[in-house]
C-alpha positions as CSV (number, residue, x, y, z in Angstrom):
1,M,51.2,88.7,122.2
2,Q,49.2,90.1,119.4
3,P,50.3,89.4,115.8
4,N,50.4,93.1,115.1
5,C,52.9,93.6,117.9
6,I,55.1,90.9,116.6
7,L,55.1,92.4,113.1
8,V,55.9,95.8,114.5
9,R,58.9,94.4,116.4
10,M,60.1,92.4,113.4
11,R,59.9,95.5,111.2
12,G,62.0,97.4,113.8
13,V,64.6,94.7,113.9
14,V,64.8,94.6,110.1
15,R,65.1,98.4,110.0
16,A,67.8,98.4,112.6
17,L,69.7,95.7,110.7
18,G,69.3,97.6,107.5
19,I,70.9,100.7,109.1
20,V,73.8,98.6,110.4
21,F,74.4,97.1,107.0
22,L,74.3,100.6,105.4
23,V,76.8,102.0,108.0
24,V,79.1,99.0,107.5
25,G,78.9,99.2,103.7
26,A,79.6,102.9,103.7
27,G,82.6,102.3,106.0
28,L,83.9,99.6,103.6
29,L,83.4,101.9,100.6
30,G,85.2,104.7,102.4
31,W,88.1,102.4,103.3
32,V,88.4,101.1,99.7
33,G,88.2,104.7,98.4
34,W,91.0,105.8,100.8
35,Q,93.2,102.9,99.8
36,Y,92.9,103.3,96.1
37,F,92.5,107.1,95.8
38,G,93.3,108.8,99.1
39,T,96.7,107.2,99.6
40,G,97.6,108.1,96.1
41,V,97.0,111.8,96.7
42,V,99.0,111.8,99.9
43,S,101.9,109.7,98.4
44,N,102.1,111.8,95.3
45,R,102.4,115.0,97.3
46,Q,105.1,113.3,99.4
47,M,107.0,112.1,96.3
48,D,106.9,115.6,94.8
49,K,108.3,117.1,97.9
50,A,110.9,114.4,98.2
51,E,112.1,115.1,94.6
52,S,112.5,118.8,95.3
53,A,114.2,118.2,98.6
54,L,116.6,115.7,97.1
55,R,117.7,118.0,94.4
56,D,118.4,120.7,97.0
57,E,120.5,118.2,98.9
58,W,122.5,117.5,95.8
59,K,123.6,121.1,95.7
60,A,125.6,120.6,98.9
61,P,129.1,119.3,98.7
62,A,128.4,116.2,100.7
63,A,127.0,113.2,98.9
64,V,123.6,111.9,99.8
65,K,123.9,108.4,101.5
66,P,121.1,105.9,101.7
67,S,119.1,106.1,104.9
68,T,116.1,104.0,105.7
69,G,112.9,105.7,104.5
70,K,114.8,108.6,102.8
71,P,115.1,109.4,99.1
72,F,118.6,109.2,97.7
73,V,118.2,108.8,93.9
74,L,115.6,109.7,91.2
75,I,114.3,107.4,88.6
76,R,112.8,108.2,85.2
77,I,111.2,105.8,82.7
78,P,110.8,107.6,79.4
79,K,108.0,105.3,78.2
80,F,105.8,106.6,81.0
81,G,106.1,110.2,79.7
82,A,108.5,113.1,79.7
83,D,107.3,114.3,83.1
84,W,107.4,110.9,84.9
85,E,110.0,111.1,87.6
86,K,110.0,109.4,91.1
87,P,112.2,109.3,94.1
88,V,113.8,106.1,95.3
89,V,113.9,105.6,99.0
90,E,116.0,103.2,101.0
91,G,113.9,100.2,102.2
92,V,111.0,98.2,101.0
93,D,108.8,98.1,104.1
94,A,105.2,99.3,103.8
95,G,106.1,102.7,105.2
96,D,109.0,103.1,102.7
97,L,106.9,102.2,99.7
98,A,104.3,104.7,100.7
99,R,107.0,107.4,100.2
100,G,108.1,106.3,96.7
101,I,109.8,103.4,95.0
102,G,111.9,101.4,97.4
103,H,115.5,100.1,97.1
104,Y,116.2,96.6,98.5
105,P,118.9,97.6,101.1
106,H,121.1,94.5,100.7
107,T,121.5,95.1,96.9
108,Q,124.0,97.3,95.2
109,L,123.8,101.0,94.4
110,P,123.4,102.5,90.9
111,G,126.5,102.0,88.7
112,Q,128.1,99.5,91.0
113,P,128.9,96.0,89.9
114,G,126.0,93.9,90.9
115,N,122.2,94.3,91.2
116,F,120.4,97.6,91.9
117,A,117.0,96.2,92.9
118,I,113.9,98.2,93.4
119,A,110.2,97.7,94.2
120,G,107.1,99.8,93.7
121,H,103.3,99.6,94.1
122,R,101.0,99.1,91.1
123,V,98.0,100.3,93.1
124,T,97.6,102.6,96.2
125,H,100.2,105.0,97.5
126,G,100.7,106.8,94.2
127,S,100.9,103.6,92.1
128,P,104.3,104.5,90.7
129,F,104.6,101.1,88.9
130,R,101.0,101.0,87.7
131,K,102.2,100.7,84.1
132,L,105.3,98.6,84.7
133,L,103.9,95.5,82.9
134,E,103.6,97.6,79.8
135,L,107.4,97.8,79.5
136,R,109.2,95.7,76.9
137,A,112.7,94.6,76.0
138,G,114.8,97.7,75.0
139,D,112.9,100.2,77.1
140,Q,115.1,102.4,79.2
141,V,115.2,103.1,82.9
142,V,117.2,106.2,83.9
143,V,118.6,106.5,87.4
144,E,120.0,109.9,88.6
145,T,122.3,110.3,91.6
146,A,124.1,113.4,92.9
147,E,127.2,112.4,90.8
148,A,125.9,110.8,87.6
149,V,123.0,109.6,85.4
150,Y,122.8,105.9,84.7
151,T,120.8,104.5,81.8
152,Y,119.7,100.9,81.9
153,E,118.1,98.9,79.1
154,L,115.6,96.2,79.9
155,D,116.3,92.6,78.8
156,G,112.5,91.7,78.8
157,S,109.1,92.6,80.0
158,P,108.0,92.2,83.7
159,R,104.9,90.6,82.2
160,D,107.1,87.6,81.2
161,L,108.6,86.7,84.6
162,T,106.5,86.0,87.7
163,V,108.1,84.8,90.9
164,K,107.0,83.8,94.4
165,P,108.1,86.0,97.4
166,T,110.5,83.2,98.4
167,D,112.3,83.5,95.0
168,T,115.0,85.8,96.4
169,W,117.5,84.8,93.7
170,V,116.2,87.7,91.6
171,L,117.9,90.0,94.1
172,D,121.3,88.3,93.9
173,P,124.3,90.3,92.6
174,V,124.1,88.1,89.6
175,P,120.5,86.8,89.6
176,G,120.3,83.0,89.9
177,K,124.1,82.6,89.9
178,S,126.8,82.3,92.6
179,Q,129.5,84.4,91.1
180,T,131.2,87.7,91.5
181,P,129.4,90.5,89.5
182,T,131.3,92.3,86.8
183,R,128.5,94.3,85.4
184,S,125.9,96.7,86.8
185,I,122.2,95.6,86.4
186,I,118.9,96.8,87.6
187,T,115.9,94.7,88.8
188,L,112.4,96.1,88.8
189,T,109.7,94.3,91.0
190,T,106.0,94.9,91.5
191,C,102.8,93.0,92.4
192,Q,101.8,90.6,89.6
193,D,98.1,91.4,90.0
194,L,96.5,94.8,90.4
195,F,94.8,93.6,93.5
196,H,96.7,92.1,96.5
197,S,98.9,89.2,95.3
198,P,102.0,87.6,96.9
199,D,103.5,86.9,93.4
200,R,105.9,89.4,91.9
201,S,106.5,90.5,88.3
202,V,110.2,91.1,87.6
203,A,112.3,92.6,84.9
204,F,116.1,92.9,84.6
205,G,118.1,95.5,82.7
206,Q,121.7,96.2,81.8
207,L,123.7,99.4,82.3
208,V,124.3,100.8,78.9
209,K,125.3,104.4,79.5
210,V,126.9,106.6,82.3
211,S,126.8,110.4,82.1
212,K,128.8,112.2,84.8
213,K,127.3,115.4,86.1
């Protein structure tokens, strides 16, 4: 075989590989773009609709009960801005957290003695807890139900407490203690890192005010 023929074939192989790498690279960029931007657009639209639908439900005489994947309360964190309001859905599976902030089903409800524990994404799917680690002791978290508005005050910053996924004590009625709860608390959890991480940042808060509607 002539050297020129070999060179031509090698160039063809290199060109083909280059095209393959370009296609694969474009696909990866597209996937990353969808995860970090596209899912946010979709999730934010879903959350806006969920907020409106929930307020409409509250106008009916029957109380809204937690149902997996469905919004049942609203949460506001004043430090994130006057317009920051998100729905809290029942459940913390991937599908639930794509619709809003999730409530750990085995934990208590707002205002009840015990632990109202919730989780949210820092990136993707609307990133509702993107700025959670900026919160500090004394910052407020307001939870609105059909019957009342509950105001919690944080004991510390989520930046100061990182736990493993196996550290389920943070979800106990009285975190880390085997005793009957007498007070209502809130627990906020999110990914410790902006990118995928099994570790969780956690903050606890105490109920300081109840306003009936």
